SEVEXDREN-383162 format. One record per residue (C-alpha): residue number from 1; residue in one letter; x negated, y negated, z negated. Coordinates in pm, 1 decimal, padded with zeros to 6 digits. Layout:
N
<r num="NUM" residuo="A" c1="X" c2="Y" c3="Z"/>
...
This chain:
105
<r num="1" residuo="M" c1="02186.1" c2="00839.9" c3="01525.9"/>
<r num="2" residuo="A" c1="01824.5" c2="00898.1" c3="01419.5"/>
<r num="3" residuo="I" c1="01598.4" c2="00600.2" c3="01357.8"/>
<r num="4" residuo="P" c1="01300.1" c2="00610.8" c3="01594.2"/>
<r num="5" residuo="E" c1="00956.4" c2="00647.4" c3="01438.1"/>
<r num="6" residuo="R" c1="00768.6" c2="00314.7" c3="01444.4"/>
<r num="7" residuo="R" c1="00439.4" c2="00426.5" c3="01296.2"/>
<r num="8" residuo="I" c1="00134.0" c2="00420.1" c3="01520.6"/>
<r num="9" residuo="T" c1="-00086.6" c2="00636.3" c3="01297.2"/>
<r num="10" residuo="P" c1="00018.3" c2="00946.3" c3="01101.8"/>
<r num="11" residuo="R" c1="00094.9" c2="00911.8" c3="00732.6"/>
<r num="12" residuo="F" c1="-00034.5" c2="01160.4" c3="00480.4"/>
<r num="13" residuo="K" c1="00142.3" c2="01243.0" c3="00155.1"/>
<r num="14" residuo="F" c1="-00171.5" c2="01205.8" c3="-00047.4"/>
<r num="15" residuo="P" c1="-00130.7" c2="01045.6" c3="-00391.4"/>
<r num="16" residuo="T" c1="-00440.5" c2="00835.5" c3="-00444.8"/>
<r num="17" residuo="P" c1="-00494.3" c2="00570.1" c3="-00716.3"/>
<r num="18" residuo="I" c1="-00468.5" c2="00208.9" c3="-00601.5"/>
<r num="19" residuo="S" c1="-00498.1" c2="-00136.7" c3="-00757.4"/>
<r num="20" residuo="I" c1="-00293.8" c2="-00427.7" c3="-00621.9"/>
<r num="21" residuo="H" c1="-00374.5" c2="-00797.9" c3="-00665.1"/>
<r num="22" residuo="R" c1="-00144.0" c2="-01078.5" c3="-00552.9"/>
<r num="23" residuo="T" c1="-00357.3" c2="-01322.8" c3="-00354.6"/>
<r num="24" residuo="E" c1="-00105.2" c2="-01606.3" c3="-00393.2"/>
<r num="25" residuo="A" c1="-00116.2" c2="-01588.8" c3="-00773.5"/>
<r num="26" residuo="S" c1="-00479.3" c2="-01539.8" c3="-00868.8"/>
<r num="27" residuo="N" c1="-00410.8" c2="-01550.2" c3="-01241.5"/>
<r num="28" residuo="E" c1="-00194.0" c2="-01237.6" c3="-01225.7"/>
<r num="29" residuo="N" c1="-00337.6" c2="-00913.2" c3="-01361.6"/>
<r num="30" residuo="E" c1="-00392.6" c2="-00620.7" c3="-01132.4"/>
<r num="31" residuo="V" c1="-00118.9" c2="-00363.3" c3="-01091.6"/>
<r num="32" residuo="R" c1="-00224.4" c2="00000.4" c3="-01089.4"/>
<r num="33" residuo="S" c1="-00022.8" c2="00263.7" c3="-00910.6"/>
<r num="34" residuo="K" c1="-00061.2" c2="00564.7" c3="-00683.0"/>
<r num="35" residuo="A" c1="-00004.2" c2="00559.8" c3="-00311.3"/>
<r num="36" residuo="I" c1="00278.6" c2="00797.0" c3="-00222.0"/>
<r num="37" residuo="N" c1="00168.1" c2="00810.3" c3="00138.8"/>
<r num="38" residuo="I" c1="-00120.5" c2="00652.7" c3="00322.1"/>
<r num="39" residuo="S" c1="-00257.4" c2="00606.1" c3="00672.8"/>
<r num="40" residuo="R" c1="-00541.6" c2="00412.6" c3="00833.2"/>
<r num="41" residuo="E" c1="-00305.1" c2="00118.4" c3="00879.8"/>
<r num="42" residuo="G" c1="-00086.2" c2="00115.3" c3="00571.5"/>
<r num="43" residuo="L" c1="00034.5" c2="00266.0" c3="00249.1"/>
<r num="44" residuo="Y" c1="00349.3" c2="00303.2" c3="00042.7"/>
<r num="45" residuo="F" c1="00367.3" c2="00296.8" c3="-00336.6"/>
<r num="46" residuo="V" c1="00612.2" c2="00246.5" c3="-00621.8"/>
<r num="47" residuo="A" c1="00534.0" c2="-00003.2" c3="-00897.3"/>
<r num="48" residuo="R" c1="00675.8" c2="-00250.4" c3="-01143.1"/>
<r num="49" residuo="V" c1="00562.7" c2="-00564.1" c3="-00959.3"/>
<r num="50" residuo="K" c1="00746.6" c2="-00852.3" c3="-00795.6"/>
<r num="51" residuo="L" c1="00628.0" c2="-00902.1" c3="-00439.4"/>
<r num="52" residuo="S" c1="00792.3" c2="-01056.4" c3="-00134.5"/>
<r num="53" residuo="V" c1="00801.2" c2="-00935.0" c3="00223.7"/>
<r num="54" residuo="G" c1="00524.0" c2="-01115.5" c3="00410.8"/>
<r num="55" residuo="E" c1="00316.6" c2="-01177.3" c3="00097.6"/>
<r num="56" residuo="T" c1="-00056.8" c2="-01113.4" c3="00123.2"/>
<r num="57" residuo="V" c1="-00209.4" c2="-00871.5" c3="-00128.0"/>
<r num="58" residuo="E" c1="-00548.8" c2="-00720.7" c3="-00199.2"/>
<r num="59" residuo="V" c1="-00550.8" c2="-00344.2" c3="-00234.8"/>
<r num="60" residuo="L" c1="-00838.9" c2="-00152.5" c3="-00388.2"/>
<r num="61" residuo="V" c1="-00828.6" c2="00208.7" c3="-00267.0"/>
<r num="62" residuo="K" c1="-01056.9" c2="00498.7" c3="-00195.0"/>
<r num="63" residuo="M" c1="-00944.3" c2="00606.6" c3="00151.1"/>
<r num="64" residuo="P" c1="-00941.9" c2="00986.5" c3="00159.5"/>
<r num="65" residuo="K" c1="-01160.6" c2="01159.9" c3="00419.2"/>
<r num="66" residuo="R" c1="-00845.6" c2="01343.2" c3="00526.5"/>
<r num="67" residuo="V" c1="-00704.0" c2="01009.6" c3="00646.9"/>
<r num="68" residuo="T" c1="-01009.1" c2="00845.6" c3="00805.0"/>
<r num="69" residuo="G" c1="-01212.5" c2="01148.3" c3="00910.5"/>
<r num="70" residuo="V" c1="-01522.5" c2="01017.9" c3="00727.0"/>
<r num="71" residuo="E" c1="-01623.5" c2="00944.6" c3="00369.0"/>
<r num="72" residuo="T" c1="-01558.0" c2="00575.8" c3="00310.2"/>
<r num="73" residuo="G" c1="-01584.7" c2="00520.2" c3="-00063.9"/>
<r num="74" residuo="T" c1="-01371.7" c2="00257.8" c3="-00235.5"/>
<r num="75" residuo="R" c1="-01265.9" c2="-00038.1" c3="-00020.2"/>
<r num="76" residuo="R" c1="-01091.6" c2="-00367.2" c3="-00089.8"/>
<r num="77" residuo="F" c1="-00827.1" c2="-00419.0" c3="00177.2"/>
<r num="78" residuo="V" c1="-00630.5" c2="-00730.1" c3="00255.1"/>
<r num="79" residuo="G" c1="-00275.7" c2="-00635.9" c3="00345.3"/>
<r num="80" residuo="R" c1="00070.3" c2="-00774.8" c3="00403.0"/>
<r num="81" residuo="V" c1="00388.1" c2="-00652.5" c3="00235.9"/>
<r num="82" residuo="R" c1="00601.5" c2="-00513.7" c3="00520.7"/>
<r num="83" residuo="H" c1="00903.7" c2="-00380.6" c3="00334.3"/>
<r num="84" residuo="I" c1="01045.7" c2="-00342.0" c3="-00014.3"/>
<r num="85" residuo="E" c1="01294.0" c2="-00073.8" c3="-00118.2"/>
<r num="86" residuo="M" c1="01507.2" c2="-00075.4" c3="-00429.6"/>
<r num="87" residuo="E" c1="01751.5" c2="00204.9" c3="-00350.3"/>
<r num="88" residuo="G" c1="01657.2" c2="00541.6" c3="-00498.2"/>
<r num="89" residuo="I" c1="01369.2" c2="00387.9" c3="-00696.4"/>
<r num="90" residuo="P" c1="01356.8" c2="00394.9" c3="-01079.5"/>
<r num="91" residuo="E" c1="01507.8" c2="00083.3" c3="-01238.6"/>
<r num="92" residuo="G" c1="01265.4" c2="-00205.4" c3="-01278.0"/>
<r num="93" residuo="Q" c1="01040.4" c2="-00077.3" c3="-01000.8"/>
<r num="94" residuo="A" c1="01024.0" c2="-00115.2" c3="-00624.0"/>
<r num="95" residuo="G" c1="00900.3" c2="00093.3" c3="-00333.8"/>
<r num="96" residuo="I" c1="00653.7" c2="-00121.8" c3="-00140.8"/>
<r num="97" residuo="G" c1="00509.1" c2="-00070.4" c3="00205.2"/>
<r num="98" residuo="V" c1="00186.1" c2="-00257.6" c3="00281.6"/>
<r num="99" residuo="Q" c1="00026.6" c2="-00298.8" c3="00622.8"/>
<r num="100" residuo="L" c1="-00352.6" c2="-00291.4" c3="00583.0"/>
<r num="101" residuo="L" c1="-00499.4" c2="-00574.5" c3="00789.9"/>
<r num="102" residuo="Y" c1="-00872.6" c2="-00546.0" c3="00722.7"/>
<r num="103" residuo="Y" c1="-01118.3" c2="-00447.5" c3="00454.9"/>
<r num="104" residuo="E" c1="-01398.3" c2="-00635.3" c3="00286.3"/>
<r num="105" residuo="R" c1="-01739.8" c2="-00477.5" c3="00237.1"/>
C-alpha cells in the first residue's frame, strides 16, 4: 500500500548550500551541508551532526527563486527537526528533515 503524500507545498530537488546551528547548544560550531530538496516550508539534507526530532535549529539558506517565485537573498530560518533517517545514508551521517517555522530579517 502506498504511503499518502503529506506535504502541503511542492519540494524541489535543488541542491543549495545551507548552514545549520543548534539553538540548544550555542557553543557548537555550524554544520555546512547542501539541501537535497527544499520547499517554502521545509528542507531535507544529509550531514554528520547529532540532532533530535523536535529540536529547534537555525538554518542559513538562500531560498532559490524557483522555490519562492521571487528573489529573497540569504535568510536565517528557525526550524524544527521533523524526522531523521539512518537507513540508506552513509555511515556516520543522517538524513534530516527540517520544518521551516519562520525567518529572521
